[in-house]
N, C-alpha and C positions, 0 to 999 in steps of 0.2 A: 448558085442562087443567092441573091442579096439577102443579108440577114434581116429577119423580121423582128419587130418588137413583140413582147409577150402578148399584147392585145391583138396585134395583127396575126400572129401565129395561131392563136386560139380561133379567131374568127375565120381564117382561111380553112382551118381543119373542120370547123363546123359546116362550112360550105362544101366540103369534099374536095378542096383544091390542094395542089402541091404546097408543101411547106419546106422551109429550110431544115427543120427537124421536127419530130413529133412534139406537141405540147405534153407536158407531164405535170402531175400534181398528186398530192396525198393529203390526208386530213386526219385529225385525232382530237380527242378531248384534252383539256389542260386543267389539271387539278394541282392546287386549290384555286387557280386563277379564275376559273369560270364562275366563282361566286359574285364577281362584280365586273362591270363593263370595262373599267380602265385597265386593270391588270390583265384581263382576258384579251383585250385588243393588243396590248404589248406582247403577250405570249404568241398570238397569231402572227404578228409581224416578225418576231424573232424566228419563228418556225419557217415562215415564208422566205425570209432572206437567207437563213442558214442553208436551205436546200435549193434555193434558186428555182422555186416552182413557177409555172407559167400562169397559173390563176390561183385564187385563194377561195377555198370553200370554208365558210364560217361554221365553227362547231360551238354553238351555245350550249347551255345546260339542256340535257334531253328532256327535262321536266318543266321547262318554263311555260309551255302551253297549258299544262295541267295546273300550274300555279295561278295562271290567269283566271281560271274558273274555280279557285278556292282550295286546291290541294296544297297541303303543307308538308315540307320536307326538312330534315335535319341536314343542313349543308356542311356540317362538321363530321358526318358519319356516312361514308360511301361504301357501297359494294360494287366494285368495278366502276362503271361510269354513272351509276344511279345513286343519288342520295337516299337515305332511309326515309320512307314515307311515314309521316306522323298522322295525317288525317286526309281522308278522301271525301269529296263532296257528294258522292253518289251512293251513299249507304241507305238513305231513306227511300221508301217505296215510290215517292213522287220526285225522286232526284232528277230524272231526265227533264222534267218540266221546268226545273230551275236553271237549266242551261240557256242563257240568253246571249244575244249578240253583244259583243263588247267593243269598246272604242280602242283604237291603237294607242291611245294615251294611257290605257291601263298600265300600272307600274311594271308588270311582267314584260309587256311588249315594249314599253318606253325604254327600259334598260337595254333591250336588244337593238333598238333603233340607235341608241347612243353608241353601242358597240360598233355597228355598221359605219356610222359616221366617223368614228375615230380610226377604224381600219382604212376607210377610203382616204382620209387625210394623210395617212402614212404610206400609202401604196401607189399613189398617182393614178394613172389611167389603166393599170392592170385590172382585169376582170375580177370582181368579188361577187360571190353568190351567197345569199343568206339561206340557211336551212329553214324550211317550213314543212312540218309534218302534215300528212293528209288528214282531213277531218275525221275519218274513221280511226286513224292511228291515235289522234288526240282523245277520242272517246274511249278507246281501249285503255289509255293511260289513266283516264278518270275512273275507270272501273277497278283499278288496283286497290288492294287493301293492305293495311300495315302488316308486314311480315311476309307478304308473298309478291311484292311488286316486281321481282325479277323473274317470276315464272311466266312462261309463254304458253305452255301446254299443261294439260292435266285438269282434274276436277276443280282445283282451287285457283286456277289461273285467270288472269284478266281476259285472255282470249276466249276461254270457255264461257265466262260470264257474258262476254260480248255476243257470242253465238246464241246463247239462251235468249238474250234480249231481242236479237233480230227476229226471232220466231215468236216470242211471247208478247212483245210490245213493239211491233214494227212501226206503228204510227208515231209513237213517242220517240222512237229512235230517229225517224225521219225528221221530226221536229227539232231534236237536239242537233242533228247533223246540219240542218239548214242554218241554225244559229252559229254553229262552229264554222261552217264554210263561209258565211257572210263576214264573220269576224276575220278569218284568215285571209280572205280576199282583200279586205280593207288594209290589213296589216302587211300583206305582200306589196300592195301599192305604196304604202308608207315606207317600206324597206327600200324600194327602188328610189323613192324621193329622198331618202336619207343617204343614198350613195351606192346601193347595191346594183350590180349589172343585171340582176334577175334573181331567181330563187332555185335552190336545190330542193326540189319537191320530193319528200321521202315518204314512201308507203312502207311503214315499218313492220315487216314480217307478217303481213296480212294477206297480200295477194299471191298466195302460194298454196300448193297442195298440202293437205293435212291441217290447215287452219280454217280457211273459208273456201267454199266451193266457188268455181268461176261464176255461177249464177248469183251467189250471195254477194260477191264483190261487185258484180255488174249492177246490182240493185242498190246496195248500200254504200258502195265505195266510189265507183267511177263518176256518177253524176256530180257529186260534191267535189271530187278532184278537179273536174273540168271547170267548175265554177271558180275555183281559186286560180287555176292556171290561166283562164281566159281574162281574168282581171289584169294580168301583167304580160299578156301575150305580145305586146309591143316592145318589151324589154329585150336587149340584145343577147342575153345568155340565160336561158332557162333550161334546166335539165331535170330529168325524172330519175329518181333512184328507187329501184324495186329491190327491197331487202329480203335476203334469205335464200334458201335452197328451193328448187322446183317452183320457180316463180311463174306466174301467168304472163309471160313476156308478150305474147301476141295480143293479149287484151289491151295492152298499153300502146300499141303501135300508132294509134291515131291521136294520142295526147298532143296538145299544142306546145311542144317543147323543141329545143334545138338538138338535144342529145339525150341518150339514155345511159345510165350507169347501173351495173348489176354485177354479181359475182360470176365472172366468165369461166372460172376454173374450179373444179372440185365440188360443185354443189348441184350437179344435175340440171344445169341451166344451159341455154345456148352459148356456144363459144362465140368469139368475135367473128369468125368466118361464117358460122351459121346465122348469126344475127344480120350480117351484111346481106344475106340472101332474103331477109325479111323486111329491111327498112333502109332508106338512104339517110336517116338521121345520123348525127354524130354518135359514135360508139365510144363509151368511156369505160375502160377496163384493161385487162391484159396481164394482171399479176395477182396472185393469191395472197390476201392480207393475213389469212389464218395460218397457213403452212409456210409458204416460202418467205414472205417478208418477216414473219415473226420467228421462225425456227430455222430457216435456211441460211446459206452463206451468201456473201455478195456475188460470187460466181454463179450460184444457183438462181439468184434474182435475174442476172443478166441472161442466163440460158432460158429461163421461163419467158421473159419478154420476147426474146428472139423467136422462140417457138410459137408464141401467140401470133406474132406479126407475120411469120412465114406463111401462115395459112390465110390470114385475113387481108394482108396488104396493109399499107400505111395510110391510104387516102381516107379521110373522114374519121380517123382514130385519134383519141386523146388518151394517152397512157395514164393509168391510175389503178389503185386497188378497187375491189368490188364493194368495199364498205369502209367504215372508219378503222383506223389502226388501233392496235392495243396500246395501252398507256406506256408500256415498256418496250416497244418495238426497237430493235437494235439500230442505232444511228448509221452504222456501216451499211446496213441493207438499204436504208433510205438514200444514202449517197450513191449506192449502186443503181438504184432505180433512176435517179437523176442522170447518172452517167450512161445509162442504157440508151438514151436517145441521141447521144453524141455520135457523129459520123465515125466510122471505122472502129467502134468499140466492139471487142469480142470477149466472150467468156473464156476464162482459163480453167 
């Protein structure tokens, strides 16, 4: 088969057509570069070229959405990929009412639009997708409090506060989500205009068992997700990321995206093969970022990829981890992930 360009390879895979080899990519946060657009763009481009990925998923600061609505962080003090929260805007009883629709010219968003533009200038026609959190994910970030922003579960977690609000102040929550969704829809459009091929729409650990019920997510999550995605549905590469274990995969099958990314291994989620029986959208996954890529050997990375593809087949598959990589992921394992899509590669 004639060799395809990176863009052609991704688009053929999204259509479920044969490709010269599987498209492959991975993504991670870059510290301390993520504190400003210029060094972060340069870090993305170095990472892209070092591993010869087929598309680039932008990893901005995870907190930039919350910053837009007034959260303040110490960008010199990180725990993992999250800077230390200094001030949250939703501590007052009427806090939800203060969440208003913002303009993409807001400094927090404008910084990320500059990032996209610089990456586009340095990457040519290769597909670039900008990360946009779901409206409910943004609201959850706004509910964090100093000292507990890394907690997802438990009585003092942002997710537990979110569940309480859904039941105690549902109308106020809907009002806040409407403003957030309208803002993110405008921002997603602006991202495409700045050079993005589409968006990596991330539902951050909410649409899963043990956090929200399917009914809660269907009421407070999905309608606002669709509002954002419909604003950029004409873009060539939009993908949905459903984060975490035991995700509500089937609830997202009708989202207007080209592909779905999720943890296909080790988290009680559908495998690639099981997902192929549920949807004809592109499937993005096939390797475990927590165990194999982080703690395995290059040979184990190759074997895991081969095992995933043995059951799912290769049509409509884009090889990738199920979520962002750890900051210290071994480079040898990433090179192995890239080699895994080359013809005649075998694990030793």
